[in-house]
PADRENBA-709882 format. One record per residue (C-alpha): residue in one letter; residue number from 1; x, y, z. Coordinates in pm, 1 decimal, m for minus. Layout:
residues N
   residu   num         c1         c2         c3
        A   NUM          X          Y          Z
...
end
This chain:
residues 241
   residu   num         c1         c2         c3
        X     1     5885.0     1371.2     4661.3
        X     2     5846.2     1141.7     4387.5
        X     3     5472.0     1229.8     4409.1
        X     4     5552.1     1572.0     4396.5
        X     5     5780.3     1555.0     4085.8
        X     6     5475.7     1346.0     3913.0
        X     7     5248.6     1616.6     3977.4
        X     8     5469.9     1885.2     3859.9
        X     9     5547.0     1679.2     3547.3
        X    10     5189.4     1607.2     3441.1
        X    11     5125.3     1984.3     3514.9
        X    12     5393.1     2068.7     3272.9
        X    13     5271.9     1825.8     2987.2
        X    14     4912.2     1957.4     3005.8
        X    15     5047.0     2292.0     2976.6
        X    16     5230.8     2220.9     2672.9
        X    17     4925.0     2008.9     2545.4
        X    18     4741.6     2251.6     2564.4
        X    19     4958.2     2532.2     2434.3
        X    20     5017.9     2278.1     2114.2
        X    21     4610.7     2273.8     2049.5
        X    22     4590.0     2675.1     2060.6
        X    23     4853.8     2669.5     1821.3
        X    24     4699.2     2429.4     1598.3
        X    25     4404.7     2673.8     1603.6
        X    26     4530.0     2967.1     1511.3
        X    27     4719.7     2809.9     1251.5
        X    28     4359.4     2697.4     1108.2
        X    29     4254.0     3073.1     1152.1
        X    30     4547.2     3161.8      967.4
        X    31     4522.5     2933.5      665.9
        X    32     4123.4     3029.3      623.9
        X    33     4205.5     3398.4      655.7
        X    34     4523.3     3368.8      390.2
        X    35     4317.0     3159.5      150.4
        X    36     4054.8     3423.6      134.7
        X    37     4218.3     3725.1      186.8
        X    38     4603.0     3651.7       71.5
        X    39     4889.2     3637.6      299.0
        X    40     4959.9     4025.9      347.2
        X    41     4793.0     4142.3      687.8
        X    42     4793.8     4506.9      578.6
        X    43     4519.9     4394.2      323.5
        X    44     4370.8     4146.0      504.9
        X    45     4139.7     4193.3      841.1
        X    46     4086.2     3861.3      881.5
        X    47     4466.9     3776.3      908.5
        X    48     4573.6     4059.7     1121.8
        X    49     4313.5     3903.0     1352.9
        X    50     4428.3     3551.7     1349.7
        X    51     4777.0     3706.9     1399.8
        X    52     4640.4     3909.5     1726.6
        X    53     4489.5     3585.0     1835.8
        X    54     4800.9     3400.7     1790.7
        X    55     5011.9     3657.9     2015.1
        X    56     4717.3     3635.1     2270.3
        X    57     4840.8     3274.2     2309.6
        X    58     5209.2     3325.7     2309.6
        X    59     5260.5     3197.4     1968.1
        X    60     5616.4     3293.3     1852.6
        X    61     5691.2     3485.3     1563.1
        X    62     5846.6     3226.1     1352.6
        X    63     5551.4     2965.0     1401.1
        X    64     5324.4     3291.2     1241.0
        X    65     5548.7     3383.1      975.8
        X    66     5559.6     3000.1      901.9
        X    67     5187.2     2961.6      906.7
        X    68     5070.8     3195.5      652.1
        X    69     5395.0     3060.2      405.6
        X    70     5227.2     2735.8      437.2
        X    71     4903.3     2864.0      407.0
        X    72     5018.2     3021.5      100.8
        X    73     5143.6     2702.6      m86.9
        X    74     4964.9     2480.6     m317.6
        X    75     4941.1     2158.2     m101.1
        X    76     4775.2     2397.6      178.8
        X    77     4484.0     2256.7      342.5
        X    78     4147.2     2393.4      231.2
        X    79     3970.3     2409.0      563.1
        X    80     3594.6     2519.2      618.7
        X    81     3402.8     2619.4      868.2
        X    82     3119.7     2376.9     1015.7
        X    83     2900.2     2418.9     1291.2
        X    84     2746.3     2182.0     1541.3
        X    85     2479.0     2217.4     1770.9
        X    86     2328.1     1982.7     2046.9
        X    87     2285.9     1952.6     2421.6
        X    88     2487.6     1868.9     2714.9
        X    89     2341.0     1689.4     2993.8
        X    90     2077.5     1898.5     3221.3
        X    91     1977.8     2085.3     2917.6
        X    92     2235.8     2315.7     2819.1
        X    93     2237.2     2403.7     2442.1
        X    94     2611.1     2362.7     2289.0
        X    95     2730.1     2550.4     1966.7
        X    96     3036.3     2393.5     1840.6
        X    97     3231.1     2563.5     1594.3
        X    98     3521.9     2383.9     1395.9
        X    99     3751.9     2431.4     1076.3
        X   100     3806.1     2118.7      919.7
        X   101     3926.0     1957.1      593.2
        X   102     3722.9     1643.6      653.3
        X   103     3379.5     1700.5      774.1
        X   104     3271.7     1358.8      788.3
        X   105     3543.8     1280.0     1003.8
        X   106     3477.6     1598.4     1257.1
        X   107     3103.2     1488.3     1255.9
        X   108     3161.8     1170.0     1363.6
        X   109     3406.6     1278.7     1657.4
        X   110     3190.2     1563.7     1735.6
        X   111     2924.3     1302.7     1730.2
        X   112     3138.9     1069.6     1957.3
        X   113     3189.7     1340.3     2210.1
        X   114     2842.4     1401.8     2270.7
        X   115     2732.0     1063.8     2320.0
        X   116     3009.7      975.6     2558.8
        X   117     2934.6     1233.5     2823.8
        X   118     2560.6     1180.3     2795.3
        X   119     2453.6     1457.5     2576.2
        X   120     2283.6     1443.6     2215.5
        X   121     2390.8     1611.2     1915.2
        X   122     2168.4     1798.6     1733.9
        X   123     2014.9     1909.5     1397.4
        X   124     2119.0     2266.6     1261.2
        X   125     1896.5     2534.4     1399.9
        X   126     1790.4     2305.2     1678.4
        X   127     1983.7     2545.4     1961.0
        X   128     2099.6     2846.0     1740.1
        X   129     1802.6     3032.3     1797.9
        X   130     1911.9     3079.6     2200.6
        X   131     2230.2     3228.0     2088.8
        X   132     2348.4     3553.4     1891.1
        X   133     2635.4     3572.9     1684.5
        X   134     2868.3     3845.0     1806.8
        X   135     3220.5     4009.6     1679.9
        X   136     3395.6     4020.5     2002.9
        X   137     3717.0     4217.5     2063.4
        X   138     3943.2     4164.3     2390.3
        X   139     4102.9     4516.5     2478.6
        X   140     4357.2     4593.8     2732.9
        X   141     4185.2     4834.5     2960.8
        X   142     4554.3     5031.9     2955.0
        X   143     4484.7     5117.4     2592.8
        X   144     4172.0     5298.3     2689.6
        X   145     4211.8     5625.1     2840.7
        X   146     3846.7     5780.8     2875.7
        X   147     3620.5     5481.8     2867.4
        X   148     3313.7     5673.8     2849.5
        X   149     3426.4     5884.9     2556.7
        X   150     3562.1     5589.0     2425.4
        X   151     3202.4     5387.2     2458.4
        X   152     3027.0     5674.9     2267.7
        X   153     3284.7     5703.3     2013.0
        X   154     3264.5     5359.0     1905.9
        X   155     2850.4     5365.0     1888.5
        X   156     2897.4     5528.7     1599.1
        X   157     3060.3     5219.2     1444.3
        X   158     2873.4     4935.9     1554.8
        X   159     2920.7     4925.4     1927.9
        X   160     2659.7     4730.0     2093.0
        X   161     2789.4     4612.8     2447.1
        X   162     3097.7     4700.7     2618.4
        X   163     3153.3     4495.4     2946.7
        X   164     3464.2     4403.7     3163.8
        X   165     3612.9     4041.8     3180.1
        X   166     3957.5     3875.9     3238.2
        X   167     4200.1     3684.4     3003.6
        X   168     4267.2     3303.0     3045.4
        X   169     4559.1     3421.3     3252.8
        X   170     4333.2     3603.8     3473.3
        X   171     4428.6     3963.8     3304.6
        X   172     4160.3     4233.3     3309.8
        X   173     3990.2     4274.2     2997.6
        X   174     3733.7     4549.6     2828.7
        X   175     3526.8     4345.9     2603.6
        X   176     3363.9     4533.2     2309.8
        X   177     3054.4     4330.1     2117.8
        X   178     2895.5     4424.3     1801.4
        X   179     2670.6     4249.2     1521.9
        X   180     2899.3     4097.7     1290.4
        X   181     2754.0     4304.1     1006.6
        X   182     2967.6     4592.7     1179.1
        X   183     3284.7     4390.4     1261.3
        X   184     3499.1     4532.0     1010.8
        X   185     3387.7     4877.7     1086.9
        X   186     3444.2     4848.9     1445.9
        X   187     3797.4     4700.9     1407.0
        X   188     3883.8     4980.6     1164.5
        X   189     3781.8     5242.8     1411.4
        X   190     3986.0     5048.6     1684.9
        X   191     4277.8     5032.5     1457.9
        X   192     4256.7     5399.5     1355.5
        X   193     4297.7     5495.3     1705.4
        X   194     4609.9     5269.5     1736.0
        X   195     4465.7     5008.2     1991.1
        X   196     4553.1     4651.9     1894.4
        X   197     4286.1     4398.0     2052.9
        X   198     4448.8     4125.5     2277.7
        X   199     4191.8     3893.7     2094.7
        X   200     3928.2     3925.6     1863.5
        X   201     3681.1     3692.8     1642.1
        X   202     3290.2     3581.3     1653.5
        X   203     3129.4     3425.3     1914.5
        X   204     2817.2     3275.6     1986.7
        X   205     2625.0     3457.8     2302.2
        X   206     2352.7     3325.0     2467.5
        X   207     2021.2     3493.6     2493.2
        X   208     1975.4     3340.6     2822.6
        X   209     2197.6     3118.4     3056.6
        X   210     2091.9     2795.3     3261.0
        X   211     2145.5     2798.9     3669.3
        X   212     2275.4     2444.3     3743.2
        X   213     2420.1     2284.0     4069.5
        X   214     2793.1     2252.4     4123.8
        X   215     2809.7     1888.3     4027.5
        X   216     2558.4     1927.8     3739.9
        X   217     2777.1     2198.2     3597.9
        X   218     3063.4     1930.0     3594.0
        X   219     2865.1     1710.7     3377.5
        X   220     2834.0     1987.5     3148.3
        X   221     3179.5     2094.6     3144.9
        X   222     3304.0     1732.5     3094.7
        X   223     3143.7     1726.6     2762.2
        X   224     3306.4     2097.9     2668.2
        X   225     3654.6     1968.6     2779.2
        X   226     3634.9     1653.6     2556.2
        X   227     3468.7     1853.9     2243.6
        X   228     3806.2     2142.9     2316.1
        X   229     4035.8     1843.3     2296.7
        X   230     3956.6     1746.7     1936.5
        X   231     4171.2     1935.7     1705.7
        X   232     3881.1     2027.7     1441.5
        X   233     3681.7     2218.0     1749.7
        X   234     3810.5     2587.2     1718.8
        X   235     3501.3     2703.0     2001.5
        X   236     3325.5     2550.2     2176.4
        X   237     2981.2     2792.3     2341.7
        X   238     2721.6     2729.0     2586.5
        X   239     2457.6     2852.9     2786.8
        X   240     2538.9     2778.1     3118.0
        X   241     2583.8     3032.5     3392.9
end
């Protein structure tokens, strides 16, 4: 009985820890959005996107509003996006997107993650050529009544690709992708159709993928997991199949 209790307690704390990190990342996204475009979601598409992403991870409304208020203050942290590249074990390419107010600290932490997991941090451009940075919207299929007609309509607003996926909870999602230059246009097209994405942002999508054995894939995911534990890290992308 005691062992079961300890297992449940460990699972509960792991879930809380993960939720706290998700809230931290959304909070930084909100801060950057407010700094660049102001605190009014109606006139700030980036802030609307950050709020949507907060809802996607069940961030309470008061925490979202508190993050916007803090970001509007004079003492708000000045976060900047820094992207790092490298290789995981077995030649898998890794792209690490961070939001940091101290790049010196962040690069040091990222380097440690690579070194501890038998990876190798690279220079700018060393693996980025193998990825395309695209705008991505994840939609609830229930919001799309006629999928074929919907896809044809969005092609006039920058749609490059539409496919299927799932959320972290396993819920079905329609995944819509576009060039980053068309992100605002496609976002406006969705808003005009009263469709609120469950999650949206930019992602590094690999041009080709690497097939590995299960044990080799575990080596790669150890590095990915370690990177994602760092508070400065917003997203980690790789070309592992």
